[in-house]
C-alpha positions as CSV (number, residue, x, y, z in Angstrom):
1,M,12.4,-6.5,21.9
2,S,9.3,-8.5,20.8
3,K,8.8,-9.5,17.2
4,F,5.9,-7.8,15.4
5,G,5.0,-10.7,13.2
6,Y,3.5,-9.1,10.2
7,K,4.5,-8.7,6.6
8,L,3.3,-7.4,3.2
9,V,3.1,-9.9,0.4
10,C,2.9,-8.6,-3.3
11,V,0.0,-10.4,-4.9
12,D,-0.1,-8.6,-8.2
13,G,2.0,-6.2,-10.2
14,E,5.7,-5.5,-11.2
15,T,7.0,-6.9,-7.9
16,K,4.6,-9.9,-7.5
17,G,6.1,-12.3,-5.0
18,D,8.0,-9.7,-3.0
19,E,7.7,-9.6,0.8
20,V,8.3,-6.7,3.1
21,I,8.8,-7.5,6.8
22,L,7.1,-4.8,8.9
23,K,7.9,-3.1,12.0
24,K,5.1,-2.2,14.5
25,K,5.8,1.5,14.0
26,Q,5.1,1.2,10.4
27,L,1.6,-0.1,10.8
28,P,-0.2,3.3,10.6
29,T,1.4,4.1,7.3
30,V,0.7,0.5,6.0
31,A,-3.0,0.7,7.1
32,K,-3.4,4.0,5.4
33,F,-1.9,2.7,2.1
34,L,-4.0,-0.5,2.2
35,R,-7.2,1.4,2.9
36,A,-6.5,4.0,0.1
37,H,-5.6,1.2,-2.4
38,L,-8.8,-0.6,-1.6
39,N,-10.9,2.6,-1.9
40,W,-9.1,3.3,-5.2
41,E,-10.1,-0.3,-6.5
42,I,-13.6,0.0,-5.4
43,A,-14.0,3.5,-7.0
44,S,-12.3,2.3,-10.1
45,A,-14.7,-0.7,-10.4
46,A,-17.6,1.6,-9.9
47,D,-16.3,3.8,-12.7
48,E,-16.1,6.8,-10.3
49,I,-12.5,7.8,-11.1
50,D,-11.6,10.4,-13.8
51,H,-7.9,10.3,-12.6
52,T,-7.8,14.0,-11.7
53,P,-5.6,14.7,-8.6
54,H,-8.4,16.7,-6.9
55,Q,-10.5,13.7,-6.2
56,P,-10.3,12.5,-2.6
57,V,-9.8,9.0,-3.6
58,C,-6.9,9.8,-5.8
59,Y,-5.3,12.3,-3.4
60,D,-5.5,9.8,-0.5
61,Y,-4.0,7.0,-2.7
62,F,-1.1,9.2,-4.1
63,E,-0.4,10.5,-0.7
64,A,-0.3,7.0,0.9
65,M,2.0,5.8,-1.9
66,G,4.4,8.7,-1.1
67,L,4.4,7.9,2.6
68,M,5.3,4.3,2.0
69,L,8.4,5.5,0.1
70,D,9.2,8.4,2.3
71,E,9.0,6.1,5.5
72,G,11.1,3.3,3.9
73,V,8.4,0.6,3.8
74,F,8.8,0.4,0.0
75,K,12.0,0.8,-1.7
76,S,10.9,1.6,-5.2
77,K,8.1,2.9,-7.3
78,Y,7.5,-0.5,-8.7
79,Q,6.6,-1.7,-5.2
80,V,4.2,1.2,-4.7
81,R,2.4,0.4,-8.0
82,S,1.7,-3.2,-7.0
83,S,-1.0,-4.8,-5.0
84,W,-0.2,-6.0,-1.5
85,H,-1.8,-8.3,1.2
86,L,-1.1,-8.1,4.9
87,A,-0.1,-11.5,6.3
88,E,1.3,-13.0,9.5
89,Q,4.9,-14.0,9.4
90,E,5.5,-17.8,9.8
């Protein structure tokens, strides 16, 4: 089995400094989460979020957060609420 070679590094939030080693099969879920988080941050900076669940940016982000927990990428709500960066393993 070949090594995938990627990890998530927590750069801000309650779990700052945590690292999560990824499996290749987790990449679609991780990609969805990272995109949803970025869209959330951009919408927030543009003052386009009213924090109602019917907004697509909110729905997508909350759904992606749930998938990260359901699929075992993250182990706690604290990890889900933090900011992450995709990095190569050394």
